[in-house]
DOVO-164219 format. One record per residue (C-alpha): x negated, y, z. Coordinates in steps of 0.001 Angstrom, whole numbers, plus 524288, in hexadecimal, padded with zeros to 5 digits. Example, Ala and Ser with C-alpha at 12.3 -4.5 7.8 and 13.67 -1.06 7.14 Angstrom:
2
px|py|pz
7CFF4|7EE6C|81E78
7CA9A|7FBDC|81BE4
***
This chain:
799
px|py|pz
253A3|3DAD1|98A17
24DD7|3E5B5|98193
25770|3F213|982BC
2588A|3FE00|978BB
25439|40AC7|97D24
26021|41139|97AA8
26761|40663|98340
25D3A|407D0|98E46
25EA6|415A6|99004
26CA7|4138F|98FB5
26BBD|40A43|99A33
2620B|4133F|9A38D
26AA9|41F77|9A08F
2768E|4183D|9A45F
2720B|40FF1|9B15E
26D92|41E61|9B50A
279AC|4244E|9B1AB
28226|419E4|9B8BD
27B02|41A48|9C5A8
27FAD|4275B|9C501
28D49|426FA|9C2FC
28B4F|41DA6|9CDCD
2882F|428B3|9D670
290EF|43163|9D1EB
29DEC|42949|9D326
29A16|42567|9DFB4
298A6|434A2|9E308
2A58D|4389C|9DC49
2AC37|42EE2|9E5C4
2A739|437C5|9EF8A
2AB36|44507|9E8F7
2B4B7|442F2|9DFFD
2B6FF|45099|9DDD7
2A9B2|45484|9D7B7
2AB63|45666|9C851
29CF8|45672|9C659
29B56|44A7B|9C9EF
2A6B7|443B6|9C391
2A171|44BB9|9B66E
2943A|444DB|9B925
29AE5|438EB|9BA40
2A1E5|43951|9AE85
29700|43EFC|9A6D2
28E23|434A8|9AA7D
2970D|4292B|9A7BA
29B46|42F49|99986
28CF1|43022|99518
28A2B|4223F|99856
29900|41F67|99007
2922A|426FC|98510
285B0|42221|984B6
28AF7|412B4|986A7
2941B|415CD|979EA
28793|41B20|9729E
281FC|40D2F|973AE
28C13|4062F|970DB
28EB6|400D9|97EF3
29DD0|400C5|97E10
2A149|3F7A8|98B6A
29993|40249|9929C
2A0B7|40C8F|98BC0
2AE02|40893|98E2F
2AB07|4070B|99C18
2A5CD|413E4|99E1A
2B019|419C8|99603
2BC19|41376|99F86
2B2C0|41959|9AB47
2B258|42703|9A4C1
2C0F4|425D3|9A210
2C288|42500|9B129
2B90E|43014|9B334
2C055|437ED|9AB23
2CC94|436FF|9B226
2C682|438F6|9BF39
2BFCF|445D5|9B850
2CD1E|44B52|9B367
2D432|44828|9C115
2DB8A|43C34|9BB83
2D660|4336A|9C51C
2D242|43673|9D3C1
2C640|43081|9D7D1
2C6F6|423AD|9E2D1
2BDBA|4184B|9E715
2C4A8|410E6|9DCCE
2C05B|4181F|9D0E7
2B521|41A79|9D4AF
2B184|40C5C|9D860
2B84A|40A7C|9C9DF
2ADD0|41438|9C2B0
2A252|40E77|9C990
2A68D|40104|9C540
2A675|40603|9B759
296E3|40B0C|9BB43
29581|3FC4B|9BE93
299C5|3F7F6|9B1C0
29281|40122|9AACB
285CA|3FC86|9B2B2
28891|3EC90|9AFBD
28A7E|3F0D7|9A01C
27D1B|3F76B|9A0B2
277DF|3EC21|9A7BE
27D33|3E351|99E22
27778|3ECB9|99411
26A23|3EEB0|99817
26755|3DF8A|99A70
26E55|3D9A2|98D7A
26F64|3E51E|98468
27F74|3E3E7|98463
28A19|3E979|98B86
28F4C|3DB69|9907A
29CF0|3D4D8|98F9E
2A413|3DCCA|99A8C
2ACF7|3E4CB|993EE
2B1B5|3EAD4|9A1E9
2BEE9|3E9FD|99EFF
2C46B|3E871|9ACA5
2BC78|3F3B3|9B0D2
2C21C|3FD4A|9A4BC
2D04C|3F907|9A90D
2CD1E|3FC8C|9B6D7
2C727|40A68|9B3A1
2D44D|40C27|9A902
2DE2A|407F6|9B380
2D823|40F9F|9BE47
2D94F|41C3C|9B444
2E608|419F2|9B29A
2EC2A|4167E|9C232
2E61D|420A1|9C485
2E898|42E1A|9BAC2
2EFAA|43986|9C16F
2FA5E|44164|9B826
2F4F1|44DEB|9B90C
30314|453FE|9BB33
3038C|44AA2|9C658
2F805|450A3|9CCC6
2FD8F|45F31|9CAA4
30BC1|45B85|9D14E
305D4|4556F|9DB67
30188|45CE0|9E744
2F613|45845|9EEAE
2F7E1|45713|9FEA2
2F356|46430|A0657
2E863|45FD4|A0C1D
2E160|457BD|A00DB
2D8A2|4637E|9FF3E
2D2D8|4625B|A0E6B
2D4EE|45286|A0CA9
2CC2F|4545D|A00D6
2C19B|45C57|A07E3
2C2B4|45349|A145E
2BF50|4482C|A0BA6
2B2BF|44D4F|A0451
2AD55|451C4|A1337
2B082|4443E|A18BC
2A5C0|43C2E|A1E44
2AC75|430B1|A1916
2AD10|435FE|A0909
2A30F|42CB8|A051E
2AADA|4208B|A098A
2B1DE|41B32|9FE47
2BF9E|4174B|A077E
2BF4E|4268E|A0C67
2BE34|42AFF|9FEBD
2C9D9|423C0|9FAD6
2D14A|42884|A0446
2CC11|437AB|A024F
2D087|4346F|9F407
2DDBE|42F1D|9F820
2E1F0|43A64|A00BF
2DFFE|443D3|9F5D5
2E87C|43C2A|9EB7F
2F321|44408|9E5CA
2FF3C|43EE8|9E9DE
302CF|43297|9E2B3
2F54E|42F0D|9E161
2F3F9|42647|9EB18
2FCED|41E5A|9E625
2F68C|41D4A|9D961
2E895|41A3B|9E158
2EDCD|40B89|9E3FB
2EF09|409C3|9D71C
2E029|409BB|9D4B8
2DB19|3FC8C|9D2A2
2D183|3F930|9DCEF
2C32C|3F74F|9DB8E
2C344|3E8D4|9DC92
2CD1D|3E78E|9D30B
2C989|3F02B|9C88C
2C4E9|3E599|9C0A2
2C545|3D6A9|9C21A
2B552|3D511|9BE91
2B0AC|3E1AA|9C894
2AA43|3D718|9D117
2A30C|3D2C8|9C545
29F69|3E0AA|9C160
29A2A|3E373|9CFB9
291EB|3D682|9D097
28DD1|3DBA7|9C2D1
289E8|3E9B8|9C7B7
2845B|3E43A|9D41B
27C91|3DAE6|9CAC5
2771B|3E717|9C34A
2732B|3EFA4|9CE61
26AE1|3E554|9D3B1
26209|3E3FE|9C78C
25AF1|3EFCA|9C0E4
25ED0|3F595|9B4A9
258CA|3FCBC|9A9C5
25AB7|40BC1|9AF60
25067|405CB|9BBA6
24490|40608|9B0C8
24758|41456|9AF67
24629|4202F|9B6D1
248D0|42EEF|9B110
23D2D|437D4|9B4FB
23C11|445C8|9B3D1
234A0|44B1B|9A75B
22D40|4545F|9ADF2
227D6|44905|9B61B
22367|4409D|9AAC8
21C50|44D1C|9A5D7
21735|450D6|9B3B2
21356|4422C|9B2CD
20C22|44437|9A54B
203FF|44EB7|9A987
1FEDC|447A5|9B4EC
1FAB0|43F23|9AD92
1F44F|4465D|9A2F0
1EAE5|44B3B|9AE79
1EAA9|43D67|9B235
1E429|43B22|9A33E
1DC37|446DF|9A520
1D6D6|441F2|9B0D2
1D3D1|434CB|9AA7C
1CC1A|43B4C|99F29
1C31B|44264|9A8C0
1C167|435B5|9B159
1BDF0|43005|9A365
1B465|43B7A|99FCF
1AE19|438CC|9AC90
1AD90|429FD|9AC5B
1A584|42B96|9A0A6
1993A|432A8|9A61E
19AEA|42787|9B1D6
193A3|41A57|9B113
19B81|413E3|9BDFF
1A3CB|40986|9B752
1ADA1|408F9|9C161
1B166|416C3|9C0EC
1B0DC|413E4|9B228
1B9E8|4087E|9B379
1C282|40E8A|9BC93
1C33B|41B79|9B282
1C672|41128|9A7F1
1D1A8|40CEA|9B0B7
1D78E|41A69|9B353
1D7E2|41CAB|9A4E3
1DF9E|40FFC|9A1EB
1E946|41320|9ACD5
1E9D3|421E1|9A84A
1EC30|41D3F|99B12
1F799|4160D|99EB7
1FD2F|41F19|9A84D
1FB65|429FC|99CFE
20325|4208D|9936D
20DFD|41E3F|99E29
21050|42B0B|9A0A4
2111C|42F4A|992D9
21C51|42495|9921F
22544|42ABA|99B11
22577|436E1|9922B
22670|42E40|985F6
2358B|42D79|97F99
23A7C|42631|97275
23B0F|42EF0|967EC
248A2|428AA|965E4
24CF7|4350D|97195
24BCF|43E75|966AA
24F42|43527|95A1F
25B94|43349|9602A
262EF|43ED9|95B25
25EFD|43CAE|94C49
2699F|43487|9490E
272F2|43D56|94BA9
26BCD|44978|94461
26888|4410E|93898
2769B|43E02|9390C
27E06|44B87|93ABC
27198|45214|9300D
27543|445EA|9259E
2835C|4491F|9269C
2827B|4579D|9265E
27935|45624|91A34
281F2|44AEC|91346
27669|44377|91593
27626|432CB|91853
269B0|43113|92117
267B5|4246F|92936
25CBD|427F7|93360
25264|41DEA|935B8
24BF3|41FDA|943D1
23E56|41687|94815
236E4|4159E|95496
24099|41B9E|95D14
23996|415E5|967E3
22C0D|41D5C|9654D
22948|4257E|970B1
2243C|43228|9734D
221CC|43CC5|97DEC
22C9D|444C3|9823B
2296C|4511B|97FF1
224C0|44E10|971A2
233D9|447D3|9703C
23A16|45371|973B4
22F49|45BF7|96923
231C8|45323|95D5B
2408D|452A0|95FD8
241FE|45E38|956E0
238FE|45B08|94D7D
23D65|44EE7|94B66
24AF2|453C7|9494E
2475F|45D7F|940CC
24119|454A9|93731
24D2E|44ACC|9373F
254E9|455E1|93394
24D46|458A6|92A84
24BAA|44C1D|923E6
25B0E|44B20|922C7
25AD8|4592C|91CBF
2509C|45AEF|913FC
24DC4|44C55|91180
25887|44493|9108E
26148|44632|901E3
26EC7|44626|90177
273D8|4376B|8FF25
277D1|43B6D|8F046
26817|4401A|8EC20
263A6|4347C|8F509
26A96|42C18|8EB21
26734|432DE|8DF56
25830|43127|8E1C9
25ADD|42326|8E541
25980|422B7|8F442
2622A|41CC1|8FD2A
26F1D|427A2|90032
26B58|425D9|90FDB
26042|42DDF|91211
25644|42884|91B73
24FF5|42FC9|9289F
2468C|427EB|931F6
23EEA|42BD8|93CC0
23447|42441|94221
22BB9|424C6|94EBE
21FF2|41AF6|952D9
2139B|41E11|9593A
206DB|41DF5|9541E
1F883|41F91|957E8
1FD36|424BF|9641A
2088C|4305B|95EEA
214A5|42FC6|959CF
218D5|42FBB|94C9F
226ED|433A6|947F2
22B7F|4339C|93999
2389A|43A07|9340D
23A8A|437D5|92636
244B1|435B1|91ACF
24669|42F4A|90EB5
24B0D|43CB4|908D1
2474B|445A9|8FF66
23A2F|4493A|90368
2323E|45557|903D5
22F86|45B79|8F704
2212C|460E2|8F782
22284|46A1E|8EB00
22FDE|47030|8F12F
22845|4728B|8FE1A
21E2F|47930|8F674
226C6|4804D|8EF16
22DAB|485E4|8FAA2
221D3|48942|900C8
21E75|490B7|8F53F
22A04|49766|8F61A
22829|49C8D|9025B
21B05|4A0A5|90107
215E7|495C7|90B15
20A82|4919E|901E2
20643|4953B|8F588
206B4|48F44|8E8F9
1F6F4|48B5F|8EA9B
1F9B8|48555|8F977
2051E|47D3A|8F33B
1FC72|477CF|8E84B
1F33B|47296|8F154
1FCFD|46C6E|8FB9F
1FD1B|45F2E|8FC50
20A9F|4579D|8FF45
209C2|45774|90E1B
20484|464E5|90F58
21067|46902|9071D
219F3|460B5|90F7A
2156D|4687A|91ABF
218CC|47506|915E7
2266B|471A5|91B3E
2219D|47497|92885
21F6A|4827A|9265B
22818|48D26|92FD4
23403|48EF2|926D2
23150|4860F|91C98
23D4E|47F04|915A8
23F65|47A01|907D2
24DE5|478B1|90B39
25706|47F07|8FFE5
26012|483F3|90A81
2608A|48669|91810
26B60|47BC6|920F9
26FDC|47929|92D80
26510|46F4D|92D9F
258EA|474A7|926E5
25387|47EC9|91D4C
24E29|48910|92564
240AF|4857B|924E8
2401C|483BC|933FB
23CC6|47671|93980
230AC|46EB6|933EA
22761|479D4|93851
22D5E|477A3|9462F
22CC7|468D1|94470
21DA7|4690D|94253
21BB1|47236|94CB7
222DF|46CA6|956C7
21C33|45EAB|95329
20DAE|46482|951F2
2110F|46B9C|96107
2123D|45DD4|96671
2040B|458FB|95F24
20C1F|451F4|954AA
20BDF|451E5|9455A
21651|45300|93BD8
21393|44BDA|92D5C
21C55|44B89|9202C
21B84|44392|9163D
2274E|44418|90B1C
2292E|43EAF|8FD1D
233A8|444D6|8F459
23F1D|43BD8|8F4F6
238F1|431D4|8FDE6
2395C|43964|90A30
23325|44133|914B5
22CD8|43C3D|921B9
22955|445E1|92CF9
21D72|43FAA|934D8
21A9E|44507|9437B
20F46|44010|94BD3
2122D|44206|95A1B
20ADA|43EFA|966E4
20F40|43634|97018
20E10|4427F|97B46
2077E|44F56|97BF1
203ED|44E53|98989
1F6FA|44474|986F7
1F211|44392|9790F
1E585|43E4B|97389
1DCFB|44719|96E9A
1CEA4|448B3|967C6
1C618|44E40|9701F
1BCBE|45807|96791
1B232|461FC|96B92
1AF67|46E81|9667C
1A52B|47A2F|96B3C
1A449|47183|97716
1B161|47083|979BD
1BB76|465BC|97A0D
1C81F|46620|97374
1D359|45AD6|970E4
1D935|457C7|96502
1E794|45050|96433
1E496|4438B|95C69
1F229|444D0|9557B
1EBD8|44F15|94C21
1DFF5|446B6|94A0C
1DD08|440E7|93D3A
1CF67|43C38|93E2A
1C05B|43F97|94220
1B5A7|44364|93950
1A723|44324|93DBA
19D7A|448AD|93304
18D06|44749|935B3
18128|44A6B|930E6
1826C|44F84|92219
19122|44D9B|92242
19362|45679|92C5B
18A57|460BE|92598
1926D|45E77|91859
1A07B|4595E|91DF7
1A500|46748|91D8E
1A821|470F9|91299
1AC9E|47D4A|9109F
1B952|48075|90800
1BE78|48E38|906D8
1B61C|49033|91411
1BC6B|48577|91A8E
1B5BE|47976|9203D
1BACE|46CCD|91BAF
1B4F8|45EC2|91BA9
1B84E|45580|911D0
1BEEA|44B16|9172A
1C125|43E06|90F5B
1C270|44851|90232
1CB99|45074|908F9
1C715|45F49|90DC4
1C962|4613B|91CB1
1CA56|46BBB|922C1
1C0C6|46E5F|92E69
1C415|476C4|93A20
1B8A5|4790E|9448E
1BEAA|47955|95174
1B372|48269|954BB
1B91B|48C22|94C9C
1C6ED|48A5E|94DF2
1C6D6|48CCB|95E26
1BCCD|4965D|95BA0
1B31F|49267|965EB
1A619|497B3|966E9
19AFE|4909D|9632B
193FF|48783|96EB1
18709|488B5|96C73
1865D|47CEF|97628
18E2F|47371|96E41
1894E|46E35|95FBB
19358|4707C|954CD
193E9|46903|94795
18C7A|46D2C|93BD3
19742|46F26|930FC
19C62|4782E|9395D
19D00|48562|931B6
19C6B|48F8B|93C8A
18EBB|48A96|93FD0
188AC|48E24|93320
17CD4|49582|93636
17E16|49459|94475
1733B|490DE|94B93
17A0E|4868A|951F5
17BA3|47D9D|94579
170C0|47306|9438E
16BD6|47397|951FC
170B8|466B1|9572E
16EB0|45BCD|94DDC
17D2F|456F9|95218
18213|46297|9497B
18474|4594A|93D1A
19011|45348|941D4
19E80|45803|93E82
1AB44|453A9|9469E
1B73F|45590|9402E
1C41D|45237|94556
1CEF6|450FD|93C42
1DB9B|4563B|93F16
1EA0A|4590C|939BE
1F1EA|462F6|93B38
1FE99|464C9|932A2
1FA2C|45B50|92791
1EE53|461BE|927E6
1E18F|45C44|92B2A
1D592|46428|92E8F
1C7F0|4606A|93679
1C431|4666E|943DB
1B635|46682|94381
1B180|46578|952BA
1A421|46365|959F7
1A70B|45550|95F21
1B2D6|44BA9|96085
1B369|44641|96DE2
1BCF1|43B56|970A5
1CB76|439CD|96E19
1D33D|43B33|97C42
1E0BC|43CEC|98298
1E21D|44841|98836
1EDBD|44F1C|990E9
1F240|45B7E|9895B
1F2E1|46805|991D0
1F990|47586|98E18
1F135|47EE3|98A12
1F09A|48AA5|99276
1F74F|498C1|98E48
1EB1D|49ECC|989A9
1E7BE|4930C|97FC7
1F815|49082|97B7F
1F5A3|49A79|9702F
1EA3A|49311|96A51
1EF16|48BC9|95E5F
1E326|4819D|95F1D
1E6C3|47BB6|96C75
1F238|4733E|97003
1EDE8|470EA|97CEF
1E2FC|46CEE|98799
1DE10|4609A|98F25
1D2DB|45D3F|9996C
1C8DE|45273|995C4
1C3BD|44A76|99E08
1B8B1|45347|9A256
1C1E4|45D10|9A728
1C05D|46725|99D57
1CB2C|46B5D|99477
1CBBB|46838|986D9
1D622|470EF|97CBC
1DF1E|46681|97484
1DD94|46E09|965BD
1EB8E|47030|95E76
1E772|46938|95020
1F3EC|470C0|94AAD
1EF1F|47DB0|9506B
1E2F1|47BF0|94E8A
1E54B|4794A|93FC1
1EDB9|48679|93F13
1E255|48F5B|94548
1D842|48B48|93BF9
1E231|48BA8|93146
1E0C2|47D76|92D32
1F0F1|47E21|92C68
1F6BC|48BD5|92D31
2059D|49102|92D3C
202E7|49C00|922E8
20D57|4A6DE|92599
21566|4AC6D|9176C
20B48|4B71E|9183A
2009B|4B1C9|9198E
20400|4A93A|90CB3
20718|4B60E|9078E
1F9D8|4BB3E|909CF
1F288|4B05F|905AC
1FA27|4AF56|8F900
1F770|4BE37|8F6CB
1E966|4BCE6|8F95C
1E7AA|4B23E|8EEFD
1EE56|4BAB0|8E523
1E3AC|4C42D|8E765
1D83B|4BA52|8E6DF
1DF40|4B26B|8DB2C
1D9FB|4BA04|8D0E1
1CACB|4B925|8D520
1CA6F|4AB7C|8DBB4
1CF78|49EC5|8D3E6
1D1C0|49130|8DB16
1CD42|48569|8D847
1CDAC|47615|8DBF5
1C16E|470F7|8DCD5
1BF11|46313|8DB77
1B3A6|4576D|8D8EB
1B398|4540E|8CB68
1AC37|44887|8C413
19D65|44794|8C668
19F43|44FAA|8D26A
1A201|45C9D|8CBEB
1A87B|465FF|8D28B
1B374|46B2F|8C9D2
1C029|47549|8CBF5
1CCB1|47773|8C615
1D4A2|4821E|8C6A9
1DF13|48344|8D22B
1E92F|4875A|8CA5F
1E868|47C0C|8C1B4
1E97E|471A2|8CBC9
1F72E|46DF6|8D019
1F4DF|46302|8DBE3
1E8A8|45B3D|8E2A1
1EAF8|44E3A|8E408
1E611|441E1|8E7D6
1EC14|4348D|8E16F
1E904|42605|8E591
1E20F|42028|8D9D9
1EB69|415FB|8D9E6
1F59E|41FC8|8D426
1EE8B|4224C|8C81C
1F5D9|41C28|8BC60
1F4EE|41D8A|8ADA4
1F9B4|42197|8A0E5
1F2CA|41AE7|89573
1E5F5|42197|898CC
1E9BB|42C27|8A08C
1E9CA|42AB4|8B0F4
1F56D|42F4E|8B728
1FAC0|43065|8C496
20989|43316|8C81D
20A80|44081|8CF07
21665|44989|8D249
2209B|440A1|8CA8B
216F3|441DF|8BEEA
20BCA|43B61|8B781
20022|4430D|8BB3B
1F420|4401B|8B1EF
1E602|43F14|8B72A
1DA6F|444A0|8B1F8
1CD5A|43F4D|8B73D
1C246|4497F|8B701
1B8CA|43F6B|8B84C
1BCCD|4397F|8AB3B
1BCC6|4459B|8A46E
1B1D5|44F12|8A9AA
1A86A|4437C|8B0A1
1A045|4363D|8ADD8
1AEF7|42FFD|8ADA3
1AE2D|42CFC|8BB2F
1AC5D|432A3|8C8A4
1A2EB|4398E|8CF78
19B2D|431F5|8D997
1A3C8|43445|8E519
1AF4C|42E8A|8DE46
1A8D2|42496|8D636
1B061|41904|8D9A4
1BD96|41E54|8D413
1C31B|41288|8D4FE
1C258|40FE6|8E460
1C815|41DC7|8E67A
1D5A5|41E0F|8EB8D
1DA20|42BFD|8E856
1D789|43607|8DC9F
1D7E5|44452|8DF16
1DF62|44BE0|8D456
1DFAD|458C8|8D13A
1ED52|45CCA|8CA28
1EC91|466D5|8BF40
1F9EA|46CCF|8BB57
1F9A9|46E25|8ABD2
206EC|474C9|8AD39
21448|474E7|8B3C1
21583|46643|8AEFE
20820|4609F|8ACF0
1FFA7|45CA6|8B6BB
1F323|4534A|8B61D
1EA25|44F2F|8BE63
1DB45|45010|8C10C
1D514|446DE|8C836
1C7D8|44B3C|8CE57
1BEB2|44677|8D7AF
1BF52|44DB6|8E2D0
1C71F|4598F|8E807
1BF36|4641E|8EDB0
1C5F9|47092|8F0EB
1CCDF|47B48|8EBBC
1C4E0|489B9|8E9F1
1C939|4967B|8E7E2
1BEF0|49F91|8E417
1BA9A|4A7A9|8DA73
1B103|4A22B|8CEDF
1A68E|4ABCF|8CA30
19E90|4A166|8C6B3
1A192|4999E|8B825
19B3C|490CF|8B07B
19E29|48B67|8A27D
1A47C|47E07|8A219
19B34|471DB|89E5C
1A57F|46923|898F6
1B3ED|466AB|89412
1BCCC|466DD|8A026
1B67E|470E7|8A85D
1B971|47FF3|8A6A0
1AFA2|48627|8ACF5
1A4C4|48440|8B813
1A58E|48D20|8C371
19F37|48EBA|8D2D6
1A804|48B0E|8DD5F
1A489|48B17|8E9D1
1964A|48B2D|8E5E6
19883|4801E|8DD1D
1997F|47ED4|8D009
1A5D7|4796F|8CB98
1ACF7|4755A|8BE76
1BAE2|47AF0|8BBBF
1C1BA|472AD|8B476
1C9CA|4749C|8A77B
1D574|46F4F|8AAAD
1DCC0|46EE0|89C64
1CF85|46A24|89633
1CF32|45EF6|89FCB
1DD08|45B43|89C64
1D9A4|45A8A|88E04
1CC92|452BE|89274
1D4B7|449AF|896C3
1DEED|44890|88A83
1E9E2|44B24|8924D
1F1E5|4514A|8863A
1FFA0|449F5|88AA4
1FE7B|45190|89850
20A3B|45AB9|892A5
2132E|44E43|88EF8
20D4C|44528|8996C
21922|44285|8A31A
22225|43F87|895A3
21635|435B3|8914D
2142D|42E76|89CD1
2213A|42795|89DA9
21E05|42359|89060
21007|41C16|893DE
20D02|41142|89DEB
20862|41479|8AB49
1FF45|40B2A|8B00D
1F821|40ADE|8BDC4
1EA29|40D60|8BAD7
1DF31|40378|8C22B
***
């Protein structure tokens, strides 16, 4: 029958304990004065009793408890060990074995209560207890010490009969008579014959412990390293096979590839442990915290059997503990607050683990208050972590990720649980150290979920092999999003410059580009080709020499929830590689995570995507001093420069709006647009936002050729404009282009209503909107009373 994993582990451990107990009891009979041996026997039986009580095995617990009582008397010196006592203790061991065997076969302890055995143990204790006063007044024979020494050195001391004689000679006066009152082994239990018969049957059959052995972790690590070397040899042979025409050799190589893969998977499984090994402590953690915080919380765990490498299990233990404590302290509200919000008074905290695409996904979530993005921004502004300009441009996901900044905390007061701002940055750091990622999703009053993505093992990882400047590099697939290849005219026009930085427009989003050759500061290899769209080759003699230069390979990666494109010379293949540590000369370079040996015997460096992104400042950890300096610099140039939001208007006209008037940039599903009379509106941040379609006011009453099929669009891009603190309006544009900051030197007069003036921005004529005039043209006279009047109108979904 199928046995529960906890019971299976208990059986394996118990059989091993019982085997050791048998050996120790026999040894104790020969050396009854050994205190360390007595302590070891007592602790083993006590542990066995405690484990059985934890699993609800009452019969086993009672038998072990009875045996423990007898051992207590022996340890305290109230009873002197005799062969008869040793025999009854061995009977306790045999009875426990019988219970374990029945538990393994049926899942139950059986019907035998072993009452006769427990009575024998009790009668032995009562008949052999020695009063301490009698011990004090009785004087032992003068030659007892010499007789004891002779007994220990006697060559026949291993014989039970001689041992009994030796022990009897050491008895205090009056104890010899009491010894005769001990029940004989054969008469201790009416069913002793049946018990020995059952034990003989159990000994003849194998038990669950025969299926397990204990192996030193260091031995497993050595075996894993050897398998890694075998994988390298396999890769080299496969590389050599591709250059051969011998079919027999090719078949043998394929067979080697298959066997090596199966061996690799088998050895990796020996290091795997279920995630419940660290989850098992969370019920106690949640219980203690909920009591101290006066909260009611129900913990749910799903996927406890999901397995991870042992080293990864140890690495994620502390981060998971911190996330659970955060959910209990910050996330889930008090019962009365939850009831007032219409929630169940008992909060819900869940842990979920599952395998997906070769990785382990772990989710920690709650149904609590959620994370208020605006409070996060306000706290970041208060601590000068971001500027007002940066705060207005942050997306909700970017704002949520501010909690990972060292020292950041939204707690109102510091407690013994949290509030010091220490922890979330360590969580992310520890997860990224094992090539994992962490993501947050949160809704106010709905709850928060942390999603961790972790590789199964760090020893052998799947990678993408790329080439730059003639050298090969490996990119971990955990950070890989997609591959983009541009050819011909697309390659020439695929790279744009924004603030002097190369970007690629990928499905309407600007993707920052990193040229790997620049990031690693490699010198140009004249013998190797380069992509055409490589800025550092502008004007170089290399450019245009090869017809293959009109190819652009972009590897789209993700680091800390920020995606970027890595421009490489060639994308080779995917391959499982063995990670080797870097030498001390390269350990300080954040761009590299390790090295591996390729099939041709050459070394390839493994790129650290997170470190690479930080090196080129795609993501950065700015200090307060750097931010202060940036703010000061911005203040000095504020009078000279003007910041504008550029967008594509009707009829492909290039338009802009003053950045100070823009509250947010949003993208909404087209199905979320509704109507109030003739006015199109959308629900936005607990208010109703009126929409103004610039294509209807300033164009030909239709979208340009790029977006003519408006009914087929799935989303609309909206510039949210602030009229004052209370009133917002949304300008629907065709495409948001960029945010620029420059000095406007050339201005021209407006050609129609709604346009303030024309200017040359980024060397192109751009029309600057007159926001107030556009709103008048849209006839939004009721804007100031918009909120109160909306409730009086009937809202219908637009088609």
